[in-house]
C-alpha positions as CSV (number, residue, x, y, z in Angstrom):
1,M,-44.1,122.6,5.0
2,K,-45.4,125.6,6.9
3,K,-45.1,123.7,10.1
4,I,-41.5,122.8,9.3
5,L,-40.6,126.4,8.4
6,K,-42.3,127.6,11.6
7,K,-40.2,125.1,13.7
8,L,-37.0,126.1,11.9
9,S,-37.8,129.8,12.5
10,K,-38.2,129.1,16.2
11,I,-35.0,127.2,16.3
12,M,-33.1,130.0,14.5
13,C,-34.6,132.6,16.9
14,L,-33.5,130.5,19.9
15,A,-30.0,130.1,18.5
16,L,-29.8,133.8,17.9
17,V,-30.8,134.6,21.5
18,L,-28.3,132.0,22.8
19,C,-25.5,133.6,20.8
20,L,-26.4,137.1,22.0
21,C,-26.4,135.8,25.6
22,I,-23.0,134.2,25.1
23,L,-21.6,137.4,23.7
24,S,-23.1,139.4,26.5
25,V,-21.6,137.2,29.1
26,G,-18.2,137.3,27.4
27,C,-18.2,141.1,27.2
28,G,-19.3,141.3,30.9
29,S,-16.5,139.0,31.9
30,K,-14.0,141.1,30.0
31,D,-15.1,144.2,31.8
32,K,-15.2,142.4,35.2
33,N,-11.6,141.1,34.7
34,E,-10.2,144.5,33.7
35,S,-7.8,145.8,36.3
36,A,-8.8,148.8,38.4
37,L,-5.6,150.6,37.4
38,K,-6.3,150.1,33.7
39,A,-9.9,151.3,34.1
40,I,-8.6,154.5,35.8
41,K,-6.0,155.1,33.1
42,D,-8.7,154.5,30.4
43,K,-11.0,157.1,31.8
44,K,-8.0,159.4,32.6
45,V,-9.3,160.3,36.1
46,L,-8.9,159.0,39.6
47,V,-12.1,159.5,41.7
48,V,-11.3,159.7,45.4
49,G,-13.9,159.8,48.1
50,T,-13.3,161.7,51.4
51,A,-15.1,163.1,54.4
52,P,-14.2,166.7,55.1
53,G,-14.4,167.8,58.8
54,Y,-11.3,166.0,60.0
55,P,-8.4,168.4,59.9
56,P,-5.5,168.2,59.1
57,F,-6.4,165.2,56.9
58,E,-9.4,166.6,55.1
59,F,-11.2,169.9,55.7
60,A,-12.9,172.7,53.8
61,T,-11.4,176.2,53.3
62,S,-13.1,179.2,51.8
63,K,-11.5,181.9,49.6
64,D,-13.3,184.6,47.8
65,G,-16.6,182.9,48.5
66,N,-15.4,179.6,47.0
67,S,-15.2,176.5,49.2
68,K,-12.4,173.9,48.6
69,V,-11.5,170.6,50.2
70,V,-7.9,170.5,51.3
71,G,-5.7,168.5,53.7
72,A,-3.0,165.9,53.9
73,D,-5.2,163.2,52.4
74,I,-6.0,165.4,49.5
75,D,-2.3,166.1,48.8
76,L,-1.7,162.3,49.1
77,A,-4.5,161.7,46.6
78,Q,-3.0,164.2,44.2
79,K,0.4,162.6,44.3
80,L,-1.2,159.2,43.6
81,A,-3.1,160.6,40.6
82,D,0.2,162.2,39.3
83,K,2.0,158.9,39.8
84,I,-0.7,157.1,37.7
85,G,-0.7,159.9,35.1
86,V,-4.4,161.0,35.4
87,K,-6.5,163.9,36.7
88,L,-7.8,163.9,40.3
89,E,-11.5,164.2,41.2
90,I,-12.5,164.6,44.8
91,K,-16.0,163.5,45.9
92,S,-17.0,164.6,49.4
93,M,-19.5,162.6,51.5
94,E,-20.1,161.6,55.1
95,F,-17.6,159.1,56.5
96,D,-20.0,156.2,56.9
97,A,-21.1,156.6,53.3
98,L,-17.6,156.0,51.9
99,L,-17.4,152.2,52.0
100,P,-20.8,151.7,50.4
101,A,-19.8,154.2,47.7
102,L,-16.6,152.3,47.1
103,Q,-18.4,148.9,46.9
104,A,-20.9,150.4,44.5
105,G,-18.1,151.7,42.2
106,K,-19.0,155.4,42.7
107,I,-15.4,156.1,43.7
108,D,-12.1,154.4,42.9
109,I,-10.5,154.9,46.3
110,A,-11.4,156.2,49.8
111,I,-8.7,158.4,51.3
112,T,-10.0,159.8,54.6
113,A,-7.7,158.8,57.5
114,M,-9.5,155.5,57.7
115,T,-8.2,152.9,60.1
116,P,-7.9,149.4,58.5
117,T,-9.8,147.4,61.1
118,E,-10.3,143.7,60.7
119,E,-14.1,144.3,60.3
120,R,-13.5,146.8,57.4
121,K,-11.0,144.4,55.8
122,K,-13.9,142.0,55.2
123,A,-15.6,144.6,53.0
124,V,-12.7,146.4,51.3
125,D,-9.0,146.1,50.6
126,F,-6.4,148.4,52.2
127,S,-3.0,149.9,51.3
128,Q,-0.1,150.0,53.7
129,V,-0.6,152.3,56.6
130,Y,0.5,155.9,55.8
131,F,-0.1,157.4,59.2
132,D,0.4,156.1,62.8
133,G,-0.9,158.1,65.8
134,T,-2.7,158.0,69.1
135,N,-6.1,159.0,70.4
136,S,-7.0,161.7,73.0
137,V,-10.0,163.2,74.6
138,I,-11.1,166.9,74.2
139,I,-12.8,168.4,77.3
140,S,-14.0,171.8,78.3
141,D,-12.2,173.7,81.1
142,S,-15.3,173.1,83.3
143,N,-15.1,169.3,83.0
144,K,-11.4,169.1,84.0
145,S,-12.2,167.7,87.5
146,K,-14.7,165.2,86.1
147,L,-12.2,163.1,84.1
148,A,-9.4,161.1,85.7
149,N,-9.8,157.7,84.1
150,E,-11.8,155.6,81.7
151,D,-14.5,154.9,84.3
152,D,-15.1,158.6,84.6
153,L,-15.2,158.9,80.8
154,K,-17.7,156.1,80.6
155,N,-20.2,158.1,82.7
156,L,-19.9,161.3,80.5
157,K,-21.8,162.3,77.4
158,I,-19.2,161.4,74.7
159,G,-19.0,162.8,71.2
160,V,-17.4,160.9,68.3
161,Q,-17.2,161.1,64.5
162,K,-20.0,158.9,62.9
163,G,-18.6,155.7,61.5
164,S,-15.2,156.1,63.1
165,T,-13.1,153.7,65.2
166,Q,-13.6,156.2,68.0
167,E,-17.4,155.5,67.7
168,I,-16.7,151.7,67.9
169,Y,-14.5,152.3,71.0
170,A,-17.1,154.4,72.8
171,K,-20.0,152.1,72.1
172,N,-18.5,148.6,72.1
173,K,-15.3,148.8,74.2
174,L,-15.9,151.6,76.7
175,K,-19.7,150.9,76.7
176,A,-20.3,154.6,77.5
177,K,-23.8,155.4,78.7
178,T,-24.3,158.3,76.2
179,V,-22.6,158.5,72.8
180,K,-23.4,161.3,70.3
181,S,-22.2,160.7,66.7
182,L,-21.8,163.5,64.2
183,P,-20.2,163.6,60.7
184,A,-17.6,166.2,61.5
185,V,-15.3,166.8,64.5
186,P,-15.6,170.6,64.5
187,D,-19.4,170.1,65.0
188,L,-18.7,167.9,68.0
189,V,-16.4,170.5,69.5
190,S,-19.1,173.1,69.1
191,D,-21.5,170.8,71.0
192,L,-18.8,170.5,73.7
193,K,-18.5,174.3,74.0
194,N,-22.3,174.6,74.2
195,G,-22.6,172.0,76.9
196,N,-24.5,169.4,74.9
197,I,-21.7,166.8,75.4
198,D,-18.9,166.4,78.0
199,A,-16.0,165.1,76.0
200,V,-14.9,164.2,72.4
201,V,-12.8,161.2,71.6
202,V,-10.6,161.9,68.6
203,S,-7.2,161.3,67.0
204,T,-4.6,163.3,69.0
205,V,-3.3,165.2,66.0
206,V,-6.9,166.2,65.1
207,G,-7.6,167.1,68.7
208,Q,-4.5,169.3,68.9
209,I,-5.8,171.4,66.0
210,N,-9.3,171.8,67.4
211,V,-8.1,173.0,70.8
212,K,-6.1,175.7,69.0
213,Q,-9.1,176.8,67.1
214,Y,-11.6,176.9,70.0
215,Q,-11.2,178.7,73.3
216,G,-12.3,177.0,76.5
217,V,-11.4,173.5,75.4
218,K,-8.3,171.3,76.0
219,L,-6.9,167.8,75.7
220,A,-7.3,165.8,78.8
221,Q,-3.9,165.2,80.3
222,G,-2.7,161.9,81.7
223,L,-5.8,160.0,80.6
224,E,-4.9,156.6,79.2
225,L,-7.5,154.9,76.9
226,K,-6.6,151.4,78.1
227,S,-9.4,149.6,76.2
228,Y,-8.6,151.4,73.0
229,S,-6.1,149.1,71.3
230,G,-4.2,149.8,68.1
231,G,-4.1,153.6,68.4
232,E,-5.0,155.6,65.3
233,Q,-3.9,154.4,61.9
234,A,-4.7,155.5,58.4
235,A,-4.7,153.6,55.1
236,M,-6.3,154.0,51.6
237,A,-9.3,151.8,51.0
238,F,-10.1,150.0,47.7
239,K,-13.0,148.0,46.4
240,K,-12.3,144.2,46.6
241,G,-11.5,142.8,43.2
242,N,-8.9,143.3,40.5
243,N,-7.0,146.1,42.2
244,K,-3.5,144.5,43.0
245,E,-1.7,146.8,40.5
246,L,-3.5,149.9,41.9
247,I,-2.7,149.0,45.5
248,Q,0.9,148.3,44.5
249,Q,1.1,151.8,43.0
250,A,-0.3,153.2,46.3
251,N,2.0,151.2,48.4
252,N,5.0,152.3,46.4
253,L,4.0,155.9,46.8
254,I,3.5,155.6,50.5
255,K,6.9,154.0,51.0
256,E,8.5,156.8,48.9
257,L,6.9,159.6,50.8
258,K,7.6,158.0,54.3
259,D,11.2,157.0,53.5
260,S,12.0,160.5,52.1
261,G,10.2,162.4,54.9
262,E,7.9,164.0,52.4
263,Y,4.8,162.7,54.0
264,Q,5.7,164.3,57.3
265,K,6.2,167.6,55.5
266,I,2.7,167.3,53.9
267,L,1.2,166.6,57.3
268,D,3.0,169.5,59.0
269,K,1.9,171.9,56.2
270,N,-1.7,170.9,56.6
271,I,-1.5,171.1,60.4
272,E,-0.3,174.7,60.0
273,I,-3.1,175.5,57.5
274,A,-5.8,173.9,59.7
275,S,-4.5,175.6,62.9
276,Q,-4.7,179.0,61.2
277,T,-8.4,178.5,60.3
278,S,-10.4,180.7,62.6
279,K,-13.6,179.4,64.3
């Protein structure tokens, strides 16, 4: 009898463990299948990752000793949060840390003037493009005679933002002899002024702001980056998964802002703010 009871006890324990496992799997599947948009609405906050140091899209300003991240991308993030009906939380980090943070679920979206390259599309999903531009090269006045074409650029010490498409261009397309990667463009321009590098490859609109902020630097004129295809584009990045509704919300917002001309006003406003920031 004792042996029978002992066997029954083991069977009941195994059955209980099996039931708990089934329930656990069921709950996990429910959470996994929950849409990203619903999850954001439930927690009532949209967490957006960005990489300050790329004016006019995202940059830090200081007032009364308090630092704040502002920019066209931050305004765009706020409008998306308003459209969803939740609060906005901005998380600042280095550019090359954004996609890992997105994949790990530490942020809901990355909005940081990110170009939707084919390689990045393998790792994350993207919204429609909200900004189209070109790329330029910042040089110091003393380097003016050294740069006439891409072959000249290849032989210079080039500065690029770490993790950017400009970095991919300099290393893989141009195959420059020396490439220095830093998290923020203003730090690269400082290195340029100090003679540590010879040129900075950057988005034209970002370059235009930096040459206004710093004396002794300018955009190289007449230099065509022939091996840099696709120009400079920006789109929001999302974790792959159940995010169709969230991406649709973002795409609807982008279309509204571009069709009405509101996005250009947002960009112009932040270009003005960034240009007035003294260095």
